[in-house]
A tleap script that builds the chain and sets N, CA, C and O, in Angstrom:
source leaprc.protein.ff14SB
mol = sequence {
  NMET ALA ASN PRO THR LYS ILE PHE MET THR
  GLY VAL THR GLY PHE ILE GLY GLY SER VAL
  LEU GLY ARG PHE LEU ASP HIE LYS ASP ALA
  SER GLN PHE GLY ILE THR ALA LEU VAL ARG
  SER PRO ALA LYS ALA GLU LYS LEU LYS SER
  ILE GLY VAL ASN ALA VAL VAL GLY SER LEU
  ASP ASP ILE ALA LEU THR GLU ASN LEU ALA
  SER ASP ALA ASP VAL VAL VAL SER MET VAL
  CYS ARG CLEU
}
set mol.1.N position { 0.864 -1.171 0.000 }
set mol.1.CA position { 0.000 0.000 -0.001 }
set mol.1.C position { 0.905 1.227 0.000 }
set mol.1.O position { 1.537 1.522 1.015 }
set mol.2.N position { 0.978 1.936 -1.101 }
set mol.2.CA position { 1.809 3.128 -1.212 }
set mol.2.C position { 1.010 4.363 -0.837 }
set mol.2.O position { -0.037 4.644 -1.421 }
set mol.3.N position { 1.517 5.098 0.146 }
set mol.3.CA position { 0.888 6.345 0.583 }
set mol.3.C position { -0.613 6.222 0.844 }
set mol.3.O position { -1.416 6.861 0.163 }
set mol.4.N position { -0.989 5.412 1.815 }
set mol.4.CA position { -2.420 5.322 2.126 }
set mol.4.C position { -2.929 6.639 2.696 }
set mol.4.O position { -2.170 7.406 3.288 }
set mol.5.N position { -4.200 6.890 2.513 }
set mol.5.CA position { -4.837 8.053 3.133 }
set mol.5.C position { -5.013 7.732 4.605 }
set mol.5.O position { -5.698 6.775 4.966 }
set mol.6.N position { -4.385 8.547 5.459 }
set mol.6.CA position { -4.452 8.321 6.901 }
set mol.6.C position { -5.688 9.016 7.462 }
set mol.6.O position { -5.833 10.235 7.363 }
set mol.7.N position { -6.573 8.221 8.050 }
set mol.7.CA position { -7.840 8.719 8.586 }
set mol.7.C position { -7.843 8.526 10.098 }
set mol.7.O position { -7.642 7.415 10.587 }
set mol.8.N position { -8.071 9.611 10.838 }
set mol.8.CA position { -8.194 9.548 12.292 }
set mol.8.C position { -9.655 9.744 12.644 }
set mol.8.O position { -10.282 10.716 12.222 }
set mol.9.N position { -10.198 8.806 13.426 }
set mol.9.CA position { -11.617 8.847 13.755 }
set mol.9.C position { -11.834 8.794 15.263 }
set mol.9.O position { -11.091 8.136 15.993 }
set mol.10.N position { -12.869 9.502 15.712 }
set mol.10.CA position { -13.328 9.397 17.092 }
set mol.10.C position { -14.811 9.039 17.052 }
set mol.10.O position { -15.510 9.345 16.086 }
set mol.11.N position { -15.274 8.398 18.098 }
set mol.11.CA position { -16.689 8.053 18.180 }
set mol.11.C position { -17.083 6.803 17.426 }
set mol.11.O position { -18.269 6.579 17.184 }
set mol.12.N position { -16.112 5.980 17.048 }
set mol.12.CA position { -16.426 4.812 16.213 }
set mol.12.C position { -17.171 3.705 16.951 }
set mol.12.O position { -17.700 2.796 16.312 }
set mol.13.N position { -17.223 3.759 18.276 }
set mol.13.CA position { -17.950 2.717 19.003 }
set mol.13.C position { -19.413 3.079 19.217 }
set mol.13.O position { -20.174 2.289 19.777 }
set mol.14.N position { -19.809 4.264 18.777 }
set mol.14.CA position { -21.204 4.671 18.847 }
set mol.14.C position { -21.965 4.254 17.600 }
set mol.14.O position { -21.388 3.697 16.666 }
set mol.15.N position { -23.256 4.524 17.592 }
set mol.15.CA position { -24.120 4.111 16.479 }
set mol.15.C position { -23.705 4.771 15.160 }
set mol.15.O position { -23.457 4.082 14.171 }
set mol.16.N position { -23.631 6.084 15.147 }
set mol.16.CA position { -23.287 6.796 13.907 }
set mol.16.C position { -21.830 6.549 13.541 }
set mol.16.O position { -21.516 6.253 12.388 }
set mol.17.N position { -20.945 6.668 14.517 }
set mol.17.CA position { -19.525 6.453 14.251 }
set mol.17.C position { -19.235 5.062 13.729 }
set mol.17.O position { -18.408 4.890 12.833 }
set mol.18.N position { -19.909 4.074 14.282 }
set mol.18.CA position { -19.732 2.710 13.805 }
set mol.18.C position { -20.211 2.541 12.376 }
set mol.18.O position { -19.613 1.802 11.595 }
set mol.19.N position { -21.289 3.226 12.037 }
set mol.19.CA position { -21.806 3.172 10.662 }
set mol.19.C position { -20.834 3.824 9.688 }
set mol.19.O position { -20.590 3.300 8.601 }
set mol.20.N position { -20.283 4.961 10.079 }
set mol.20.CA position { -19.318 5.653 9.212 }
set mol.20.C position { -18.056 4.801 9.054 }
set mol.20.O position { -17.534 4.662 7.947 }
set mol.21.N position { -17.572 4.235 10.151 }
set mol.21.CA position { -16.406 3.351 10.068 }
set mol.21.C position { -16.692 2.187 9.124 }
set mol.21.O position { -15.848 1.832 8.301 }
set mol.22.N position { -17.866 1.600 9.240 }
set mol.22.CA position { -18.243 0.499 8.359 }
set mol.22.C position { -18.215 0.891 6.889 }
set mol.22.O position { -17.805 0.105 6.035 }
set mol.23.N position { -18.651 2.105 6.604 }
set mol.23.CA position { -18.632 2.582 5.207 }
set mol.23.C position { -17.199 2.698 4.693 }
set mol.23.O position { -16.911 2.340 3.551 }
set mol.24.N position { -16.303 3.202 5.544 }
set mol.24.CA position { -14.893 3.273 5.144 }
set mol.24.C position { -14.332 1.873 4.907 }
set mol.24.O position { -13.644 1.640 3.913 }
set mol.25.N position { -14.622 0.946 5.810 }
set mol.25.CA position { -14.081 -0.406 5.689 }
set mol.25.C position { -14.659 -1.156 4.495 }
set mol.25.O position { -13.986 -2.016 3.928 }
set mol.26.N position { -15.895 -0.846 4.103 }
set mol.26.CA position { -16.540 -1.502 2.963 }
set mol.26.C position { -16.271 -0.799 1.637 }
set mol.26.O position { -16.651 -1.305 0.581 }
set mol.27.N position { -15.629 0.348 1.678 }
set mol.27.CA position { -15.384 1.139 0.466 }
set mol.27.C position { -14.519 0.350 -0.514 }
set mol.27.O position { -13.658 -0.428 -0.102 }
set mol.28.N position { -14.748 0.549 -1.796 }
set mol.28.CA position { -13.995 -0.185 -2.816 }
set mol.28.C position { -12.499 0.092 -2.747 }
set mol.28.O position { -11.701 -0.730 -3.197 }
set mol.29.N position { -12.107 1.235 -2.191 }
set mol.29.CA position { -10.692 1.587 -2.056 }
set mol.29.C position { -10.205 1.463 -0.614 }
set mol.29.O position { -9.232 2.112 -0.230 }
set mol.30.N position { -10.874 0.639 0.183 }
set mol.30.CA position { -10.539 0.517 1.609 }
set mol.30.C position { -9.079 0.148 1.838 }
set mol.30.O position { -8.495 0.524 2.855 }
set mol.31.N position { -8.492 -0.580 0.907 }
set mol.31.CA position { -7.086 -0.964 1.076 }
set mol.31.C position { -6.158 0.244 1.010 }
set mol.31.O position { -4.988 0.154 1.383 }
set mol.32.N position { -6.675 1.362 0.540 }
set mol.32.CA position { -5.883 2.590 0.447 }
set mol.32.C position { -6.054 3.486 1.670 }
set mol.32.O position { -5.538 4.603 1.694 }
set mol.33.N position { -6.771 3.010 2.683 }
set mol.33.CA position { -6.989 3.785 3.904 }
set mol.33.C position { -6.205 3.169 5.054 }
set mol.33.O position { -6.151 1.949 5.207 }
set mol.34.N position { -5.606 4.021 5.848 }
set mol.34.CA position { -5.020 3.607 7.117 }
set mol.34.C position { -5.851 4.268 8.203 }
set mol.34.O position { -5.726 5.473 8.426 }
set mol.35.N position { -6.694 3.507 8.881 }
set mol.35.CA position { -7.641 4.083 9.835 }
set mol.35.C position { -7.130 3.916 11.262 }
set mol.35.O position { -6.802 2.814 11.701 }
set mol.36.N position { -7.071 5.037 11.969 }
set mol.36.CA position { -6.733 5.057 13.387 }
set mol.36.C position { -7.942 5.577 14.135 }
set mol.36.O position { -8.531 6.588 13.753 }
set mol.37.N position { -8.315 4.883 15.206 }
set mol.37.CA position { -9.475 5.291 15.997 }
set mol.37.C position { -9.078 5.429 17.460 }
set mol.37.O position { -8.393 4.568 18.013 }
set mol.38.N position { -9.509 6.508 18.073 }
set mol.38.CA position { -9.308 6.725 19.503 }
set mol.38.C position { -10.523 6.176 20.235 }
set mol.38.O position { -11.650 6.606 19.990 }
set mol.39.N position { -10.291 5.225 21.134 }
set mol.39.CA position { -11.381 4.609 21.896 }
set mol.39.C position { -11.011 4.555 23.375 }
set mol.39.O position { -9.831 4.532 23.726 }
set mol.40.N position { -12.016 4.535 24.229 }
set mol.40.CA position { -11.771 4.495 25.676 }
set mol.40.C position { -11.607 3.076 26.208 }
set mol.40.O position { -10.906 2.861 27.197 }
set mol.41.N position { -12.236 2.125 25.572 }
set mol.41.CA position { -12.289 0.755 26.090 }
set mol.41.C position { -11.218 -0.146 25.462 }
set mol.41.O position { -11.167 -0.286 24.240 }
set mol.42.N position { -10.361 -0.759 26.296 }
set mol.42.CA position { -9.390 -1.710 25.750 }
set mol.42.C position { -10.057 -2.892 25.038 }
set mol.42.O position { -9.537 -3.379 24.034 }
set mol.43.N position { -11.192 -3.353 25.544 }
set mol.43.CA position { -11.889 -4.478 24.903 }
set mol.43.C position { -12.384 -4.090 23.513 }
set mol.43.O position { -12.260 -4.868 22.567 }
set mol.44.N position { -12.940 -2.894 23.389 }
set mol.44.CA position { -13.409 -2.437 22.079 }
set mol.44.C position { -12.231 -2.182 21.147 }
set mol.44.O position { -12.339 -2.380 19.936 }
set mol.45.N position { -11.110 -1.745 21.706 }
set mol.45.CA position { -9.910 -1.547 20.892 }
set mol.45.C position { -9.466 -2.866 20.274 }
set mol.45.O position { -9.092 -2.909 19.102 }
set mol.46.N position { -9.505 -3.934 21.051 }
set mol.46.CA position { -9.112 -5.245 20.531 }
set mol.46.C position { -10.031 -5.691 19.397 }
set mol.46.O position { -9.563 -6.248 18.404 }
set mol.47.N position { -11.325 -5.451 19.536 }
set mol.47.CA position { -12.268 -5.809 18.465 }
set mol.47.C position { -11.955 -5.028 17.192 }
set mol.47.O position { -11.983 -5.583 16.094 }
set mol.48.N position { -11.659 -3.739 17.343 }
set mol.48.CA position { -11.342 -2.917 16.178 }
set mol.48.C position { -10.044 -3.376 15.521 }
set mol.48.O position { -9.940 -3.414 14.295 }
set mol.49.N position { -9.069 -3.718 16.332 }
set mol.49.CA position { -7.796 -4.196 15.787 }
set mol.49.C position { -8.003 -5.466 14.972 }
set mol.49.O position { -7.322 -5.685 13.970 }
set mol.50.N position { -8.946 -6.304 15.402 }
set mol.50.CA position { -9.190 -7.565 14.698 }
set mol.50.C position { -9.778 -7.353 13.302 }
set mol.50.O position { -9.756 -8.264 12.475 }
set mol.51.N position { -10.305 -6.152 13.038 }
set mol.51.CA position { -10.841 -5.862 11.699 }
set mol.51.C position { -9.956 -4.875 10.939 }
set mol.51.O position { -10.375 -4.301 9.933 }
set mol.52.N position { -8.726 -4.683 11.430 }
set mol.52.CA position { -7.756 -3.892 10.683 }
set mol.52.C position { -7.660 -2.425 11.034 }
set mol.52.O position { -6.997 -1.663 10.331 }
set mol.53.N position { -8.312 -2.015 12.112 }
set mol.53.CA position { -8.258 -0.614 12.538 }
set mol.53.C position { -7.148 -0.469 13.571 }
set mol.53.O position { -7.031 -1.290 14.481 }
set mol.54.N position { -6.337 0.571 13.430 }
set mol.54.CA position { -5.330 0.890 14.438 }
set mol.54.C position { -6.045 1.600 15.579 }
set mol.54.O position { -6.261 2.811 15.525 }
set mol.55.N position { -6.410 0.852 16.605 }
set mol.55.CA position { -7.167 1.406 17.726 }
set mol.55.C position { -6.211 1.841 18.828 }
set mol.55.O position { -5.356 1.073 19.269 }
set mol.56.N position { -6.371 3.087 19.263 }
set mol.56.CA position { -5.553 3.651 20.333 }
set mol.56.C position { -6.463 3.875 21.535 }
set mol.56.O position { -7.486 4.551 21.430 }
set mol.57.N position { -6.087 3.309 22.667 }
set mol.57.CA position { -6.879 3.490 23.885 }
set mol.57.C position { -6.487 4.809 24.532 }
set mol.57.O position { -5.315 5.054 24.819 }
set mol.58.N position { -7.482 5.647 24.754 }
set mol.58.CA position { -7.237 6.945 25.362 }
set mol.58.C position { -8.527 7.725 25.451 }
set mol.58.O position { -9.622 7.174 25.338 }
set mol.59.N position { -8.372 9.021 25.657 }
set mol.59.CA position { -9.529 9.889 25.848 }
set mol.59.C position { -9.304 11.213 25.139 }
set mol.59.O position { -8.169 11.667 24.992 }
set mol.60.N position { -10.384 11.820 24.708 }
set mol.60.CA position { -10.289 13.167 24.141 }
set mol.60.C position { -9.804 14.169 25.180 }
set mol.60.O position { -9.324 15.248 24.832 }
set mol.61.N position { -9.927 13.816 26.447 }
set mol.61.CA position { -9.418 14.684 27.507 }
set mol.61.C position { -7.895 14.754 27.503 }
set mol.61.O position { -7.311 15.682 28.062 }
set mol.62.N position { -7.257 13.775 26.875 }
set mol.62.CA position { -5.804 13.796 26.718 }
set mol.62.C position { -5.493 14.600 25.455 }
set mol.62.O position { -5.375 14.056 24.357 }
set mol.63.N position { -5.365 15.900 25.651 }
set mol.63.CA position { -5.197 16.821 24.517 }
set mol.63.C position { -3.953 16.486 23.703 }
set mol.63.O position { -4.004 16.491 22.473 }
set mol.64.N position { -2.847 16.196 24.361 }
set mol.64.CA position { -1.604 15.908 23.640 }
set mol.64.C position { -1.762 14.678 22.744 }
set mol.64.O position { -1.324 14.688 21.593 }
set mol.65.N position { -2.381 13.626 23.265 }
set mol.65.CA position { -2.600 12.414 22.469 }
set mol.65.C position { -3.507 12.706 21.283 }
set mol.65.O position { -3.209 12.312 20.155 }
set mol.66.N position { -4.605 13.389 21.535 }
set mol.66.CA position { -5.559 13.701 20.470 }
set mol.66.C position { -4.911 14.563 19.392 }
set mol.66.O position { -5.088 14.302 18.202 }
set mol.67.N position { -4.169 15.580 19.794 }
set mol.67.CA position { -3.488 16.445 18.822 }
set mol.67.C position { -2.466 15.660 18.020 }
set mol.67.O position { -2.340 15.862 16.812 }
set mol.68.N position { -1.737 14.773 18.673 }
set mol.68.CA position { -0.734 13.972 17.981 }
set mol.68.C position { -1.382 13.078 16.925 }
set mol.68.O position { -0.912 13.013 15.789 }
set mol.69.N position { -2.452 12.395 17.301 }
set mol.69.CA position { -3.135 11.513 16.354 }
set mol.69.C position { -3.748 12.305 15.199 }
set mol.69.O position { -3.665 11.888 14.044 }
set mol.70.N position { -4.356 13.436 15.508 }
set mol.70.CA position { -4.993 14.250 14.468 }
set mol.70.C position { -3.964 14.876 13.536 }
set mol.70.O position { -4.189 14.960 12.329 }
set mol.71.N position { -2.844 15.313 14.085 }
set mol.71.CA position { -1.851 15.993 13.244 }
set mol.71.C position { -1.165 15.038 12.280 }
set mol.71.O position { -0.617 15.470 11.266 }
set mol.72.N position { -1.187 13.752 12.582 }
set mol.72.CA position { -0.575 12.761 11.701 }
set mol.72.C position { -1.526 12.308 10.592 }
set mol.72.O position { -1.117 11.593 9.677 }
set mol.73.N position { -2.782 12.718 10.671 }
set mol.73.CA position { -3.798 12.245 9.721 }
set mol.73.C position { -3.968 13.189 8.536 }
set mol.73.O position { -3.713 14.390 8.628 }
set mol.74.N position { -4.407 12.610 7.425 }
set mol.74.CA position { -4.810 13.405 6.261 }
set mol.74.C position { -6.249 13.875 6.418 }
set mol.74.O position { -6.624 14.945 5.940 }
set mol.75.N position { -7.050 13.054 7.099 }
set mol.75.CA position { -8.474 13.329 7.292 }
set mol.75.C position { -8.816 13.042 8.751 }
set mol.75.O position { -8.384 12.033 9.309 }
set mol.76.N position { -9.598 13.938 9.370 }
set mol.76.CA position { -10.083 13.725 10.732 }
set mol.76.C position { -11.607 13.675 10.683 }
set mol.76.O position { -12.252 14.574 10.144 }
set mol.77.N position { -12.175 12.610 11.256 }
set mol.77.CA position { -13.622 12.453 11.312 }
set mol.77.C position { -13.996 12.264 12.782 }
set mol.77.O position { -13.705 11.227 13.379 }
set mol.78.N position { -14.644 13.280 13.357 }
set mol.78.CA position { -15.016 13.220 14.767 }
set mol.78.C position { -16.526 13.078 14.891 }
set mol.78.O position { -17.291 13.904 14.394 }
set mol.79.N position { -16.936 12.006 15.567 }
set mol.79.CA position { -18.365 11.740 15.743 }
set mol.79.C position { -18.693 11.563 17.213 }
set mol.79.O position { -19.493 10.707 17.590 }
set mol.80.N position { -18.065 12.380 18.031 }
set mol.80.CA position { -18.256 12.309 19.477 }
set mol.80.C position { -19.274 13.350 19.896 }
set mol.80.O position { -19.248 14.490 19.434 }
set mol.81.N position { -20.164 12.943 20.770 }
set mol.81.CA position { -21.138 13.868 21.345 }
set mol.81.C position { -20.985 13.818 22.848 }
set mol.81.O position { -21.137 12.764 23.466 }
set mol.82.N position { -20.687 14.943 23.421 }
set mol.82.CA position { -20.577 15.009 24.884 }
set mol.82.C position { -21.817 15.674 25.423 }
set mol.82.O position { -22.153 16.793 25.036 }
set mol.83.N position { -22.497 14.985 26.316 }
set mol.83.CA position { -23.718 15.520 26.909 }
set mol.83.C position { -23.450 16.049 28.289 }
set mol.83.O position { -24.365 16.541 28.949 }
savepdb mol mol.pdb
quit
């Protein structure tokens, strides 16, 4: 895979985020995507890793981690809702 499009996603374990992630994974050019997702749950991270997602366990409250992951991406897709 030469120069994949690096996509950083948040909220992928939610209903909408999971649907959007699924669309990326099912896309005809999915092999050209390198998807990184920030998740809070280590168990959910393992499930995501099993389907080819680079899952990073952490929190949006960790500003340095979030900035680092976002700055390395070509595309950022945030689907987090804080109530």
